C-alpha positions in Angstrom: -4.8 4.3 -12.0 -2.5 6.7 -10.2 -0.4 5.0 -7.5 1.9 6.6 -5.0 5.0 4.6 -4.1 7.4 5.1 -1.3 10.6 3.5 -0.2 13.1 4.4 2.4 15.9 2.8 0.3 16.7 2.8 -3.4 16.8 -0.9 -3.7 16.5 -3.0 -6.9 13.0 -4.3 -5.9 11.8 -0.7 -5.4 13.0 0.2 -8.9 11.4 -2.9 -10.3 8.2 -2.0 -8.6 8.2 1.4 -10.3 8.9 -0.1 -13.7 6.3 -2.8 -13.2 3.6 -0.4 -12.3 4.4 1.8 -15.2 4.5 -1.2 -17.6 1.0 -2.0 -16.4 -0.2 1.4 -17.4 -0.3 3.1 -14.0 0.8 6.6 -13.4 3.3 6.6 -10.5 4.0 9.2 -7.9 7.3 8.5 -6.2 8.3 9.4 -2.6 11.3 8.9 -0.3 14.5 7.4 -1.8 12.6 7.1 -5.1 12.3 10.8 -5.5 15.5 12.9 -5.1 15.3 15.4 -2.4 12.5 13.7 -0.4 12.7 12.6 3.2 13.9 9.0 3.1 12.8 8.0 6.6 10.4 5.1 6.3 7.8 6.8 8.5 7.8 10.1 6.6 7.8 8.7 3.1 5.2 6.1 3.9 3.0 8.8 5.4 3.4 10.9 2.3 2.2 8.1 0.0 -0.7 7.3 2.3 -1.8 10.9 2.5 -1.9 11.0 -1.3 -4.5 8.2 -1.2 -6.7 9.9 1.5 -6.4 13.3 -0.3 -7.5 11.7 -3.6 -4.2 12.5 -5.3 -3.7 8.8 -5.8 -6.0 5.9 -6.1 -3.8 3.5 -4.1 -0.3 3.4 -2.7 2.6 0.9 -2.2 4.9 1.6 0.7 8.2 -0.2 1.2 10.9 -0.6 3.8 13.3 -3.3 4.7 10.7 -5.5 6.5 7.6 -3.7 5.3 6.4 -3.5 8.9 7.4 0.1 9.6 6.0 1.3 6.3 2.7 -0.5 7.1 2.5 0.9 10.6 3.2 4.5 9.4 0.7 4.3 6.6 -2.0 2.9 8.9 -1.7 5.9 11.2 -3.2 8.1 8.4 -7.0 8.1 9.0 -8.8 6.4 6.0 -5.9 4.2 5.1 -6.1 0.4 5.3 -2.5 -0.7 4.6 -1.7 -4.4 4.4 1.8 -6.0 4.6 1.7 -8.7 2.0 4.4 -11.3 1.5 2.5 -13.5 -0.9 -0.2 -13.3 -3.6 -2.9 -15.0 -1.4 -2.5 -12.3 1.3 -2.6 -9.6 -1.3 -5.9 -11.0 -2.7 -7.4 -11.3 0.7 -6.3 -7.8 1.7 -8.1 -6.3 -1.3 -11.1 -8.6 -1.2 -12.0 -8.8 2.5 -10.3 -5.7 3.9 -10.7 -3.3 1.0 -7.0 -2.4 1.5 -6.0 0.8 -0.3 -2.3 0.6 0.5 0.0 -2.3 -0.1 3.1 -2.6 2.1 6.1 -4.6 0.9 9.3 -5.9 2.3 12.4 -4.8 0.3 14.3 -7.7 1.9 11.8 -10.6 1.3 10.2 -9.6 -2.1 11.9 -11.0 -5.1 11.0 -9.8 -8.6 8.9 -12.9 -9.5 7.1 -12.7 -6.1 6.5 -8.9 -6.6 4.7 -9.6 -9.9 2.6 -12.3 -8.3 1.6 -10.0 -5.5 0.8 -7.2 -7.9 -1.2 -9.6 -10.1 -3.3 -10.6 -7.1 -3.7 -7.1 -5.7 -5.0 -5.6 -8.9 -7.2 -8.6 -9.9 -9.1 -8.6 -6.6 -12.1 -6.4 -5.9 -13.5 -5.4 -2.6 -16.2 -7.9 -1.4 -19.8 -6.7 -1.3 -20.6 -9.2 1.4 -22.4 -7.4 4.2 -20.1 -8.8 6.9 -17.0 -7.8 5.0 -18.4 -4.3 4.4 -19.3 -3.9 8.1 -15.8 -4.9 9.1 -14.4 -2.2 6.8 -16.9 0.3 8.1 -15.9 -0.6 11.7 -12.3 0.1 10.9 -13.3 3.5 9.5 -15.1 4.3 12.7 -11.9 3.4 14.6 -10.2 6.2 12.6 -12.8 8.6 14.1 -12.1 7.3 17.6 -15.4 5.4 18.0 -16.0 1.8 17.2 -19.7 1.4 18.1 -22.2 1.7 15.3 
């Protein structure tokens, strides 16, 4: 799987994230502080990673900033992105399963190396639900991207 990763700071957890994804066999596209010469502002680098997903250049993305909140907000402004800020494995599982999230947002401050691995395990193990209600909710979010929420 090809995964775009962005971080506004070159922090140890961001470097661990890159190494962990590569060790799991993923191809990584780095943005922001993880790619020399890139814009390191959280809004810009999160947008770049999110746009990779929507353009089909990457299958998924992981966006990071100090709290993860700004990265999540910026990524979610890109139509077609469903970014989820996950601080634990249970949330990561639910985000993939019920929300069909395609962008994982992480906090550089709160995410330890063991927790990072647990979150990634849950994220990659979960598959999008085929339940009709879950699919309709995801479709509803897609219609919001188009400026209309009614079916």
